[in-house]
PyMOL Python script that loads the backbone (N, CA, C, O; Angstrom):
from pymol import cmd

cmd.read_pdbstr("""\
ATOM      1  N   MET A   1      -4.554 -16.460  19.897  1.00  0.00           N
ATOM      2  CA  MET A   1      -5.037 -16.323  19.045  1.00  0.00           C
ATOM      3  C   MET A   1      -5.911 -15.175  18.844  1.00  0.00           C
ATOM      4  O   MET A   1      -7.030 -15.226  19.354  1.00  0.00           O
ATOM      5  N   VAL A   2      -5.563 -14.135  18.169  1.00  0.00           N
ATOM      6  CA  VAL A   2      -6.473 -13.097  18.303  1.00  0.00           C
ATOM      7  C   VAL A   2      -7.477 -12.817  16.776  1.00  0.00           C
ATOM      8  O   VAL A   2      -6.870 -12.998  15.720  1.00  0.00           O
ATOM      9  N   CYS A   3      -8.788 -12.439  16.697  1.00  0.00           N
ATOM     10  CA  CYS A   3      -9.194 -12.526  15.514  1.00  0.00           C
ATOM     11  C   CYS A   3      -9.902 -11.218  15.619  1.00  0.00           C
ATOM     12  O   CYS A   3     -10.724 -10.905  16.481  1.00  0.00           O
ATOM     13  N   VAL A   4      -9.411 -10.400  14.486  1.00  0.00           N
ATOM     14  CA  VAL A   4      -9.621  -8.978  14.191  1.00  0.00           C
ATOM     15  C   VAL A   4     -10.692  -8.877  12.473  1.00  0.00           C
ATOM     16  O   VAL A   4     -10.236  -9.232  11.386  1.00  0.00           O
ATOM     17  N   PRO A   5     -12.070  -8.333  12.684  1.00  0.00           N
ATOM     18  CA  PRO A   5     -12.569  -8.036  11.301  1.00  0.00           C
ATOM     19  C   PRO A   5     -11.813  -7.142  10.658  1.00  0.00           C
ATOM     20  O   PRO A   5     -10.968  -6.409  11.174  1.00  0.00           O
ATOM     21  N   VAL A   6     -12.198  -7.219   9.229  1.00  0.00           N
ATOM     22  CA  VAL A   6     -11.300  -6.217   8.849  1.00  0.00           C
ATOM     23  C   VAL A   6     -12.089  -5.903   7.727  1.00  0.00           C
ATOM     24  O   VAL A   6     -11.541  -5.352   6.773  1.00  0.00           O
ATOM     25  N   VAL A   7     -13.622  -6.241   7.682  1.00  0.00           N
ATOM     26  CA  VAL A   7     -14.946  -5.556   6.708  1.00  0.00           C
ATOM     27  C   VAL A   7     -15.881  -5.461   7.825  1.00  0.00           C
ATOM     28  O   VAL A   7     -15.793  -6.071   8.890  1.00  0.00           O
ATOM     29  N   PRO A   8     -16.690  -4.720   7.510  1.00  0.00           N
ATOM     30  CA  PRO A   8     -17.614  -4.255   8.148  1.00  0.00           C
ATOM     31  C   PRO A   8     -18.796  -5.236   8.797  1.00  0.00           C
ATOM     32  O   PRO A   8     -19.233  -5.234   9.947  1.00  0.00           O
ATOM     33  N   GLU A   9     -19.095  -5.924   7.870  1.00  0.00           N
ATOM     34  CA  GLU A   9     -20.067  -7.255   8.013  1.00  0.00           C
ATOM     35  C   GLU A   9     -19.132  -8.545   8.720  1.00  0.00           C
ATOM     36  O   GLU A   9     -19.706  -9.631   8.792  1.00  0.00           O
ATOM     37  N   ALA A  10     -18.150  -8.482   9.079  1.00  0.00           N
ATOM     38  CA  ALA A  10     -17.808  -9.704   9.179  1.00  0.00           C
ATOM     39  C   ALA A  10     -18.085 -10.230  11.004  1.00  0.00           C
ATOM     40  O   ALA A  10     -18.006  -9.510  11.999  1.00  0.00           O
ATOM     41  N   GLN A  11     -18.369 -11.503  10.937  1.00  0.00           N
ATOM     42  CA  GLN A  11     -19.212 -12.140  12.130  1.00  0.00           C
ATOM     43  C   GLN A  11     -18.221 -12.387  12.951  1.00  0.00           C
ATOM     44  O   GLN A  11     -17.185 -13.000  12.690  1.00  0.00           O
ATOM     45  N   GLU A  12     -18.684 -11.689  14.402  1.00  0.00           N
ATOM     46  CA  GLU A  12     -17.984 -11.521  15.976  1.00  0.00           C
ATOM     47  C   GLU A  12     -17.231 -12.950  16.065  1.00  0.00           C
ATOM     48  O   GLU A  12     -18.059 -13.844  15.890  1.00  0.00           O
ATOM     49  N   VAL A  13     -16.159 -13.363  16.242  1.00  0.00           N
ATOM     50  CA  VAL A  13     -15.858 -14.865  16.857  1.00  0.00           C
ATOM     51  C   VAL A  13     -15.053 -14.149  18.101  1.00  0.00           C
ATOM     52  O   VAL A  13     -14.208 -13.255  18.067  1.00  0.00           O
ATOM     53  N   GLY A  14     -15.829 -15.128  19.614  1.00  0.00           N
ATOM     54  CA  GLY A  14     -14.709 -15.015  20.817  1.00  0.00           C
ATOM     55  C   GLY A  14     -15.084 -13.342  21.383  1.00  0.00           C
ATOM     56  O   GLY A  14     -15.495 -12.389  20.721  1.00  0.00           O
ATOM     57  N   ASP A  15     -14.823 -13.418  22.574  1.00  0.00           N
ATOM     58  CA  ASP A  15     -15.183 -12.204  23.301  1.00  0.00           C
ATOM     59  C   ASP A  15     -14.295 -11.086  22.809  1.00  0.00           C
ATOM     60  O   ASP A  15     -13.137 -11.176  22.400  1.00  0.00           O
ATOM     61  N   GLN A  16     -15.291  -9.688  22.965  1.00  0.00           N
ATOM     62  CA  GLN A  16     -14.220  -8.145  22.417  1.00  0.00           C
ATOM     63  C   GLN A  16     -13.313  -8.180  23.695  1.00  0.00           C
ATOM     64  O   GLN A  16     -13.571  -8.723  24.769  1.00  0.00           O
ATOM     65  N   GLU A  17     -12.193  -7.477  23.337  1.00  0.00           N
ATOM     66  CA  GLU A  17     -11.141  -7.358  24.199  1.00  0.00           C
ATOM     67  C   GLU A  17     -10.635  -5.835  23.950  1.00  0.00           C
ATOM     68  O   GLU A  17     -11.043  -5.315  22.911  1.00  0.00           O
ATOM     69  N   LYS A  18      -9.918  -5.179  24.663  1.00  0.00           N
ATOM     70  CA  LYS A  18      -9.180  -4.026  23.904  1.00  0.00           C
ATOM     71  C   LYS A  18      -8.165  -4.421  24.277  1.00  0.00           C
ATOM     72  O   LYS A  18      -8.037  -5.089  25.303  1.00  0.00           O
ATOM     73  N   LEU A  19      -7.036  -4.013  23.350  1.00  0.00           N
ATOM     74  CA  LEU A  19      -5.494  -4.298  23.983  1.00  0.00           C
ATOM     75  C   LEU A  19      -4.925  -2.967  23.805  1.00  0.00           C
ATOM     76  O   LEU A  19      -5.285  -2.070  23.043  1.00  0.00           O
ATOM     77  N   ALA A  20      -3.904  -3.007  24.709  1.00  0.00           N
ATOM     78  CA  ALA A  20      -3.100  -2.131  24.592  1.00  0.00           C
ATOM     79  C   ALA A  20      -1.843  -1.957  23.656  1.00  0.00           C
ATOM     80  O   ALA A  20      -0.866  -2.661  23.912  1.00  0.00           O
ATOM     81  N   ILE A  21      -1.773  -0.958  22.443  1.00  0.00           N
ATOM     82  CA  ILE A  21      -0.857  -1.143  21.613  1.00  0.00           C
ATOM     83  C   ILE A  21       0.591  -1.317  22.225  1.00  0.00           C
ATOM     84  O   ILE A  21       1.387  -2.218  21.960  1.00  0.00           O
ATOM     85  N   GLY A  22       0.688  -0.716  22.723  1.00  0.00           N
ATOM     86  CA  GLY A  22       2.617  -0.631  23.496  1.00  0.00           C
ATOM     87  C   GLY A  22       2.498  -1.983  24.085  1.00  0.00           C
ATOM     88  O   GLY A  22       3.545  -2.150  24.711  1.00  0.00           O
ATOM     89  N   GLU A  23       1.779  -2.994  24.197  1.00  0.00           N
ATOM     90  CA  GLU A  23       2.001  -4.352  24.697  1.00  0.00           C
ATOM     91  C   GLU A  23       1.811  -5.150  23.241  1.00  0.00           C
ATOM     92  O   GLU A  23       2.559  -6.117  23.387  1.00  0.00           O
ATOM     93  N   HIS A  24       1.481  -5.212  22.514  1.00  0.00           N
ATOM     94  CA  HIS A  24       0.953  -5.783  21.046  1.00  0.00           C
ATOM     95  C   HIS A  24       1.216  -5.193  20.427  1.00  0.00           C
ATOM     96  O   HIS A  24       0.289  -5.027  19.635  1.00  0.00           O
ATOM     97  N   ARG A  25       2.696  -4.173  19.990  1.00  0.00           N
ATOM     98  CA  ARG A  25       2.994  -4.036  18.903  1.00  0.00           C
ATOM     99  C   ARG A  25       3.118  -5.094  17.454  1.00  0.00           C
ATOM    100  O   ARG A  25       2.748  -4.864  16.303  1.00  0.00           O
ATOM    101  N   ASP A  26       3.576  -5.925  17.853  1.00  0.00           N
ATOM    102  CA  ASP A  26       3.521  -6.963  16.375  1.00  0.00           C
ATOM    103  C   ASP A  26       2.179  -7.098  15.732  1.00  0.00           C
ATOM    104  O   ASP A  26       2.032  -7.097  14.510  1.00  0.00           O
ATOM    105  N   LEU A  27       0.882  -7.253  16.882  1.00  0.00           N
ATOM    106  CA  LEU A  27      -0.329  -7.393  16.027  1.00  0.00           C
ATOM    107  C   LEU A  27      -0.443  -5.805  15.460  1.00  0.00           C
ATOM    108  O   LEU A  27      -0.759  -5.456  14.322  1.00  0.00           O
ATOM    109  N   ALA A  28      -0.184  -5.191  16.292  1.00  0.00           N
ATOM    110  CA  ALA A  28      -0.752  -3.271  15.852  1.00  0.00           C
ATOM    111  C   ALA A  28      -0.087  -3.310  14.056  1.00  0.00           C
ATOM    112  O   ALA A  28      -0.674  -3.168  12.983  1.00  0.00           O
ATOM    113  N   MET A  29       0.845  -3.475  14.273  1.00  0.00           N
ATOM    114  CA  MET A  29       1.816  -3.401  12.994  1.00  0.00           C
ATOM    115  C   MET A  29       1.815  -4.022  11.720  1.00  0.00           C
ATOM    116  O   MET A  29       2.242  -3.674  10.619  1.00  0.00           O
ATOM    117  N   ARG A  30       0.956  -5.491  12.338  1.00  0.00           N
ATOM    118  CA  ARG A  30       0.253  -6.331  11.049  1.00  0.00           C
ATOM    119  C   ARG A  30      -1.244  -5.602  10.536  1.00  0.00           C
ATOM    120  O   ARG A  30      -1.662  -5.205   9.448  1.00  0.00           O
ATOM    121  N   LEU A  31      -1.726  -5.649  11.741  1.00  0.00           N
ATOM    122  CA  LEU A  31      -2.980  -4.805  11.410  1.00  0.00           C
ATOM    123  C   LEU A  31      -3.140  -3.180  10.332  1.00  0.00           C
ATOM    124  O   LEU A  31      -3.888  -2.810   9.427  1.00  0.00           O
ATOM    125  N   VAL A  32      -2.224  -2.725  10.921  1.00  0.00           N
ATOM    126  CA  VAL A  32      -2.109  -1.425   9.892  1.00  0.00           C
ATOM    127  C   VAL A  32      -1.036  -1.923   8.480  1.00  0.00           C
ATOM    128  O   VAL A  32      -1.047  -1.198   7.485  1.00  0.00           O
ATOM    129  N   ARG A  33      -0.362  -2.877   8.493  1.00  0.00           N
ATOM    130  CA  ARG A  33       0.001  -3.217   7.161  1.00  0.00           C
ATOM    131  C   ARG A  33      -0.972  -3.757   5.948  1.00  0.00           C
ATOM    132  O   ARG A  33      -0.934  -3.604   4.727  1.00  0.00           O
ATOM    133  N   GLU A  34      -2.035  -4.595   7.010  1.00  0.00           N
ATOM    134  CA  GLU A  34      -3.196  -5.164   5.970  1.00  0.00           C
ATOM    135  C   GLU A  34      -3.717  -4.344   5.730  1.00  0.00           C
ATOM    136  O   GLU A  34      -3.773  -4.107   4.523  1.00  0.00           O
ATOM    137  N   SER A  35      -4.470  -3.325   6.727  1.00  0.00           N
ATOM    138  CA  SER A  35      -5.010  -2.262   6.168  1.00  0.00           C
ATOM    139  C   SER A  35      -4.202  -1.367   5.133  1.00  0.00           C
ATOM    140  O   SER A  35      -4.844  -0.955   4.166  1.00  0.00           O
ATOM    141  N   LEU A  36      -3.065  -1.076   5.219  1.00  0.00           N
ATOM    142  CA  LEU A  36      -2.710  -0.314   3.752  1.00  0.00           C
ATOM    143  C   LEU A  36      -2.581  -1.007   2.740  1.00  0.00           C
ATOM    144  O   LEU A  36      -2.535  -0.486   1.625  1.00  0.00           O
ATOM    145  N   ILE A  37      -2.492  -2.419   2.944  1.00  0.00           N
ATOM    146  CA  ILE A  37      -2.689  -3.243   1.655  1.00  0.00           C
ATOM    147  C   ILE A  37      -3.749  -3.256   0.628  1.00  0.00           C
ATOM    148  O   ILE A  37      -3.758  -3.148  -0.598  1.00  0.00           O
ATOM    149  N   ARG A  38      -4.879  -3.471   1.796  1.00  0.00           N
ATOM    150  CA  ARG A  38      -6.351  -2.905   1.089  1.00  0.00           C
ATOM    151  C   ARG A  38      -6.785  -2.025   0.703  1.00  0.00           C
ATOM    152  O   ARG A  38      -7.596  -2.111  -0.220  1.00  0.00           O
ATOM    153  N   GLU A  39      -6.393  -0.681   1.302  1.00  0.00           N
ATOM    154  CA  GLU A  39      -6.331   0.549   0.705  1.00  0.00           C
ATOM    155  C   GLU A  39      -5.846   0.915  -0.439  1.00  0.00           C
ATOM    156  O   GLU A  39      -6.507   1.572  -1.244  1.00  0.00           O
ATOM    157  N   VAL A  40      -4.264   0.414  -0.706  1.00  0.00           N
ATOM    158  CA  VAL A  40      -3.670   0.615  -1.732  1.00  0.00           C
ATOM    159  C   VAL A  40      -4.592  -0.693  -2.837  1.00  0.00           C
ATOM    160  O   VAL A  40      -4.730  -0.318  -4.002  1.00  0.00           O
ATOM    161  N   ILE A  41      -4.975  -1.626  -2.615  1.00  0.00           N
ATOM    162  CA  ILE A  41      -5.446  -2.640  -3.609  1.00  0.00           C
ATOM    163  C   ILE A  41      -7.081  -1.462  -4.379  1.00  0.00           C
ATOM    164  O   ILE A  41      -7.371  -1.321  -5.567  1.00  0.00           O
ATOM    165  N   VAL A  42      -7.850  -0.797  -3.050  1.00  0.00           N
ATOM    166  CA  VAL A  42      -8.644  -0.425  -3.580  1.00  0.00           C
ATOM    167  C   VAL A  42      -8.490   0.868  -4.536  1.00  0.00           C
ATOM    168  O   VAL A  42      -9.239   1.204  -5.453  1.00  0.00           O
ATOM    169  N   MET A  43      -7.487   1.411  -4.142  1.00  0.00           N
ATOM    170  CA  MET A  43      -6.700   2.623  -5.175  1.00  0.00           C
ATOM    171  C   MET A  43      -6.444   1.970  -6.263  1.00  0.00           C
ATOM    172  O   MET A  43      -6.033   2.840  -7.031  1.00  0.00           O
ATOM    173  N   LYS A  44      -6.432   0.798  -6.903  1.00  0.00           N
ATOM    174  CA  LYS A  44      -6.175   0.368  -7.820  1.00  0.00           C
ATOM    175  C   LYS A  44      -4.720   0.333  -8.764  1.00  0.00           C
ATOM    176  O   LYS A  44      -4.416   0.335  -9.957  1.00  0.00           O
ATOM    177  N   TYR A  45      -3.934   0.294  -7.231  1.00  0.00           N
ATOM    178  CA  TYR A  45      -2.454   0.229  -7.429  1.00  0.00           C
ATOM    179  C   TYR A  45      -2.248  -1.172  -7.631  1.00  0.00           C
ATOM    180  O   TYR A  45      -3.116  -2.008  -7.380  1.00  0.00           O
ATOM    181  N   LYS A  46      -1.050  -1.458  -8.106  1.00  0.00           N
ATOM    182  CA  LYS A  46      -0.375  -3.157  -8.115  1.00  0.00           C
ATOM    183  C   LYS A  46       0.759  -3.366  -7.309  1.00  0.00           C
ATOM    184  O   LYS A  46       1.819  -2.846  -7.658  1.00  0.00           O
ATOM    185  N   LEU A  47       0.703  -4.041  -6.293  1.00  0.00           N
ATOM    186  CA  LEU A  47       1.729  -4.265  -5.330  1.00  0.00           C
ATOM    187  C   LEU A  47       2.715  -5.081  -5.862  1.00  0.00           C
ATOM    188  O   LEU A  47       2.601  -6.100  -6.543  1.00  0.00           O
ATOM    189  N   CYS A  48       3.901  -4.380  -5.379  1.00  0.00           N
ATOM    190  CA  CYS A  48       5.100  -4.887  -6.100  1.00  0.00           C
ATOM    191  C   CYS A  48       5.439  -6.148  -5.081  1.00  0.00           C
ATOM    192  O   CYS A  48       6.356  -6.881  -5.450  1.00  0.00           O
ATOM    193  N   ALA A  49       4.729  -6.490  -3.732  1.00  0.00           N
ATOM    194  CA  ALA A  49       5.432  -7.513  -2.840  1.00  0.00           C
ATOM    195  C   ALA A  49       4.178  -6.931  -1.604  1.00  0.00           C
ATOM    196  O   ALA A  49       3.686  -5.813  -1.455  1.00  0.00           O
ATOM    197  N   PHE A  50       3.997  -7.974  -1.002  1.00  0.00           N
ATOM    198  CA  PHE A  50       2.913  -8.167   0.185  1.00  0.00           C
ATOM    199  C   PHE A  50       3.549  -7.964   1.515  1.00  0.00           C
ATOM    200  O   PHE A  50       3.061  -7.238   2.381  1.00  0.00           O
ATOM    201  N   ALA A  51       5.015  -8.852   1.685  1.00  0.00           N
ATOM    202  CA  ALA A  51       5.836  -8.604   2.883  1.00  0.00           C
ATOM    203  C   ALA A  51       5.962  -7.705   3.412  1.00  0.00           C
ATOM    204  O   ALA A  51       5.743  -7.712   4.623  1.00  0.00           O
ATOM    205  N   ARG A  52       6.503  -6.135   2.550  1.00  0.00           N
ATOM    206  CA  ARG A  52       6.617  -5.308   2.712  1.00  0.00           C
ATOM    207  C   ARG A  52       5.834  -4.617   1.799  1.00  0.00           C
ATOM    208  O   ARG A  52       6.126  -4.958   0.653  1.00  0.00           O
ATOM    209  N   PRO A  53       4.682  -3.523   1.862  1.00  0.00           N
ATOM    210  CA  PRO A  53       4.107  -3.436   0.868  1.00  0.00           C
ATOM    211  C   PRO A  53       4.887  -2.121   0.315  1.00  0.00           C
ATOM    212  O   PRO A  53       5.303  -1.326   1.158  1.00  0.00           O
ATOM    213  N   SER A  54       5.113  -1.847  -1.120  1.00  0.00           N
ATOM    214  CA  SER A  54       5.536  -0.997  -1.781  1.00  0.00           C
ATOM    215  C   SER A  54       5.048  -0.940  -3.063  1.00  0.00           C
ATOM    216  O   SER A  54       4.957  -1.974  -3.725  1.00  0.00           O
ATOM    217  N   PHE A  55       4.732   0.090  -3.489  1.00  0.00           N
ATOM    218  CA  PHE A  55       3.937   0.393  -4.997  1.00  0.00           C
ATOM    219  C   PHE A  55       4.609   1.867  -5.774  1.00  0.00           C
ATOM    220  O   PHE A  55       5.106   2.919  -5.372  1.00  0.00           O
ATOM    221  N   VAL A  56       4.399   1.451  -6.661  1.00  0.00           N
ATOM    222  CA  VAL A  56       4.844   2.538  -7.416  1.00  0.00           C
ATOM    223  C   VAL A  56       3.942   3.635  -8.030  1.00  0.00           C
ATOM    224  O   VAL A  56       3.083   3.154  -8.769  1.00  0.00           O
ATOM    225  N   SER A  57       3.915   4.856  -7.929  1.00  0.00           N
ATOM    226  CA  SER A  57       3.269   6.094  -8.005  1.00  0.00           C
ATOM    227  C   SER A  57       3.656   6.483  -9.541  1.00  0.00           C
ATOM    228  O   SER A  57       4.729   6.963  -9.906  1.00  0.00           O
ATOM    229  N   ARG A  58       2.432   6.138 -10.426  1.00  0.00           N
ATOM    230  CA  ARG A  58       2.272   6.552 -11.524  1.00  0.00           C
ATOM    231  C   ARG A  58       1.246   7.888 -11.987  1.00  0.00           C
ATOM    232  O   ARG A  58       0.188   7.877 -12.618  1.00  0.00           O
ATOM    233  N   TYR A  59       1.939   8.896 -11.462  1.00  0.00           N
ATOM    234  CA  TYR A  59       1.005   9.603 -12.061  1.00  0.00           C
ATOM    235  C   TYR A  59       1.965  10.628 -13.047  1.00  0.00           C
ATOM    236  O   TYR A  59       3.142  10.909 -12.823  1.00  0.00           O
ATOM    237  N   ARG A  60       1.535  10.877 -13.645  1.00  0.00           N
ATOM    238  CA  ARG A  60       2.170  11.964 -14.892  1.00  0.00           C
ATOM    239  C   ARG A  60       2.996  13.108 -14.517  1.00  0.00           C
ATOM    240  O   ARG A  60       3.905  13.472 -15.263  1.00  0.00           O
ATOM    241  N   GLN A  61       2.727  13.747 -13.330  1.00  0.00           N
ATOM    242  CA  GLN A  61       3.869  14.752 -12.879  1.00  0.00           C
ATOM    243  C   GLN A  61       5.006  13.880 -11.974  1.00  0.00           C
ATOM    244  O   GLN A  61       5.973  14.453 -11.471  1.00  0.00           O
ATOM    245  N   HIS A  62       4.750  12.276 -11.814  1.00  0.00           N
ATOM    246  CA  HIS A  62       5.883  11.845 -11.252  1.00  0.00           C
ATOM    247  C   HIS A  62       6.858  10.923 -11.758  1.00  0.00           C
ATOM    248  O   HIS A  62       7.642  10.166 -11.184  1.00  0.00           O
ATOM    249  N   ASP A  63       6.581  11.207 -13.197  1.00  0.00           N
ATOM    250  CA  ASP A  63       7.541  10.294 -13.968  1.00  0.00           C
ATOM    251  C   ASP A  63       8.905  11.139 -14.204  1.00  0.00           C
ATOM    252  O   ASP A  63       9.000  12.271 -14.678  1.00  0.00           O
ATOM    253  N   LEU A  64      10.020  10.211 -13.705  1.00  0.00           N
ATOM    254  CA  LEU A  64      11.109  11.141 -13.723  1.00  0.00           C
ATOM    255  C   LEU A  64      11.916  11.222 -14.686  1.00  0.00           C
ATOM    256  O   LEU A  64      12.943  11.899 -14.649  1.00  0.00           O
ATOM    257  N   LEU A  65      11.480  10.429 -15.810  1.00  0.00           N
ATOM    258  CA  LEU A  65      12.297  10.401 -16.986  1.00  0.00           C
ATOM    259  C   LEU A  65      11.925  11.560 -18.026  1.00  0.00           C
ATOM    260  O   LEU A  65      12.713  12.315 -18.595  1.00  0.00           O
ATOM    261  N   ALA A  66      10.607  11.515 -18.128  1.00  0.00           N
ATOM    262  CA  ALA A  66       9.727  12.770 -18.533  1.00  0.00           C
ATOM    263  C   ALA A  66      10.523  13.993 -18.074  1.00  0.00           C
ATOM    264  O   ALA A  66      10.672  14.939 -18.847  1.00  0.00           O
ATOM    265  N   THR A  67      11.091  14.007 -16.714  1.00  0.00           N
ATOM    266  CA  THR A  67      11.439  15.499 -15.741  1.00  0.00           C
ATOM    267  C   THR A  67      12.682  15.929 -16.427  1.00  0.00           C
ATOM    268  O   THR A  67      12.976  17.111 -16.606  1.00  0.00           O
ATOM    269  N   CYS A  68      13.627  14.590 -16.924  1.00  0.00           N
ATOM    270  CA  CYS A  68      15.117  14.773 -17.154  1.00  0.00           C
ATOM    271  C   CYS A  68      15.385  14.754 -18.981  1.00  0.00           C
ATOM    272  O   CYS A  68      16.396  15.308 -19.415  1.00  0.00           O
ATOM    273  N   ALA A  69      14.536  14.173 -19.813  1.00  0.00           N
ATOM    274  CA  ALA A  69      14.780  13.936 -20.843  1.00  0.00           C
ATOM    275  C   ALA A  69      14.898  14.913 -22.011  1.00  0.00           C
ATOM    276  O   ALA A  69      15.261  14.621 -23.151  1.00  0.00           O
ATOM    277  N   GLY A  70      14.566  16.017 -21.596  1.00  0.00           N
ATOM    278  CA  GLY A  70      15.045  17.304 -22.682  1.00  0.00           C
ATOM    279  C   GLY A  70      14.473  17.338 -23.893  1.00  0.00           C
ATOM    280  O   GLY A  70      13.280  17.446 -24.175  1.00  0.00           O
ATOM    281  N   ASP A  71      15.471  17.231 -24.633  1.00  0.00           N
ATOM    282  CA  ASP A  71      15.232  17.379 -26.158  1.00  0.00           C
ATOM    283  C   ASP A  71      14.809  15.660 -26.979  1.00  0.00           C
ATOM    284  O   ASP A  71      14.224  15.371 -28.022  1.00  0.00           O
ATOM    285  N   HIS A  72      15.490  14.789 -25.821  1.00  0.00           N
ATOM    286  CA  HIS A  72      14.612  13.561 -26.242  1.00  0.00           C
ATOM    287  C   HIS A  72      13.571  13.062 -25.564  1.00  0.00           C
ATOM    288  O   HIS A  72      13.509  11.909 -25.137  1.00  0.00           O
ATOM    289  N   ARG A  73      12.570  14.075 -25.426  1.00  0.00           N
ATOM    290  CA  ARG A  73      11.314  14.055 -24.752  1.00  0.00           C
ATOM    291  C   ARG A  73      10.382  13.232 -25.677  1.00  0.00           C
ATOM    292  O   ARG A  73       9.782  12.294 -25.153  1.00  0.00           O
ATOM    293  N   GLN A  74      10.149  13.541 -27.316  1.00  0.00           N
ATOM    294  CA  GLN A  74       9.588  13.409 -27.636  1.00  0.00           C
ATOM    295  C   GLN A  74       9.391  11.616 -28.262  1.00  0.00           C
ATOM    296  O   GLN A  74       8.389  10.997 -28.621  1.00  0.00           O
ATOM    297  N   ALA A  75      10.908  11.210 -28.166  1.00  0.00           N
ATOM    298  CA  ALA A  75      11.669   9.962 -28.539  1.00  0.00           C
ATOM    299  C   ALA A  75      11.253   8.897 -27.434  1.00  0.00           C
ATOM    300  O   ALA A  75      10.989   7.712 -27.637  1.00  0.00           O
ATOM    301  N   LEU A  76      11.252   9.470 -26.412  1.00  0.00           N
ATOM    302  CA  LEU A  76      11.047   8.490 -25.160  1.00  0.00           C
ATOM    303  C   LEU A  76       9.145   8.979 -24.265  1.00  0.00           C
ATOM    304  O   LEU A  76       8.777   8.776 -23.108  1.00  0.00           O
ATOM    305  N   ALA A  77       8.580   9.471 -25.148  1.00  0.00           N
ATOM    306  CA  ALA A  77       7.224   9.666 -25.093  1.00  0.00           C
ATOM    307  C   ALA A  77       6.724   8.226 -24.282  1.00  0.00           C
ATOM    308  O   ALA A  77       6.357   8.357 -23.114  1.00  0.00           O
ATOM    309  N   ALA A  78       6.710   6.899 -24.883  1.00  0.00           N
ATOM    310  CA  ALA A  78       6.138   5.652 -24.238  1.00  0.00           C
ATOM    311  C   ALA A  78       7.202   4.782 -23.157  1.00  0.00           C
ATOM    312  O   ALA A  78       7.121   3.578 -22.914  1.00  0.00           O
ATOM    313  N   VAL A  79       8.114   5.658 -22.644  1.00  0.00           N
ATOM    314  CA  VAL A  79       9.248   4.868 -21.629  1.00  0.00           C
ATOM    315  C   VAL A  79       8.788   5.649 -20.363  1.00  0.00           C
ATOM    316  O   VAL A  79       8.597   6.833 -20.640  1.00  0.00           O
ATOM    317  N   HIS A  80       8.546   5.338 -19.024  1.00  0.00           N
ATOM    318  CA  HIS A  80       8.383   6.296 -18.001  1.00  0.00           C
ATOM    319  C   HIS A  80       9.147   5.446 -17.223  1.00  0.00           C
ATOM    320  O   HIS A  80       9.353   4.248 -17.414  1.00  0.00           O
ATOM    321  N   VAL A  81       9.749   6.503 -15.894  1.00  0.00           N
ATOM    322  CA  VAL A  81      10.799   5.769 -15.007  1.00  0.00           C
ATOM    323  C   VAL A  81       9.431   6.256 -13.643  1.00  0.00           C
ATOM    324  O   VAL A  81       8.746   7.216 -13.994  1.00  0.00           O
ATOM    325  N   TYR A  82       9.152   5.780 -12.533  1.00  0.00           N
ATOM    326  CA  TYR A  82       8.565   6.634 -11.497  1.00  0.00           C
ATOM    327  C   TYR A  82       9.081   6.031 -10.552  1.00  0.00           C
ATOM    328  O   TYR A  82       9.754   5.015 -10.726  1.00  0.00           O
ATOM    329  N   PRO A  83       8.821   6.629  -9.223  1.00  0.00           N
ATOM    330  CA  PRO A  83       9.069   6.441  -7.980  1.00  0.00           C
ATOM    331  C   PRO A  83       8.371   5.690  -7.245  1.00  0.00           C
ATOM    332  O   PRO A  83       7.238   6.049  -6.922  1.00  0.00           O
ATOM    333  N   GLU A  84       9.033   4.180  -6.716  1.00  0.00           N
ATOM    334  CA  GLU A  84       8.874   3.265  -5.832  1.00  0.00           C
ATOM    335  C   GLU A  84       8.181   4.136  -4.544  1.00  0.00           C
ATOM    336  O   GLU A  84       7.886   3.559  -3.497  1.00  0.00           O
TER     337      GLU A  84
END
""", "prot")
cmd.dss("prot")
cmd.show_as("cartoon", "prot")
cmd.util.cbc("prot")
cmd.orient("prot")
């Protein structure tokens, strides 16, 4: 079992040990995924799934429908399509 603190004030459990990423790829991958999830939540994104983090970019300039709406842009002003 490996205990990894994910917040600065976490209490230390057990003895510290350096692990080679190449020998512990699964652990490294999980730590990176959890870090990304925490960062995305801090950025106020809503995650679609936790097993494999995915989120939707909701910046106005990324609205795919607005880009191609042409003459219908006004009628479709309340409808948006953003990339995942």
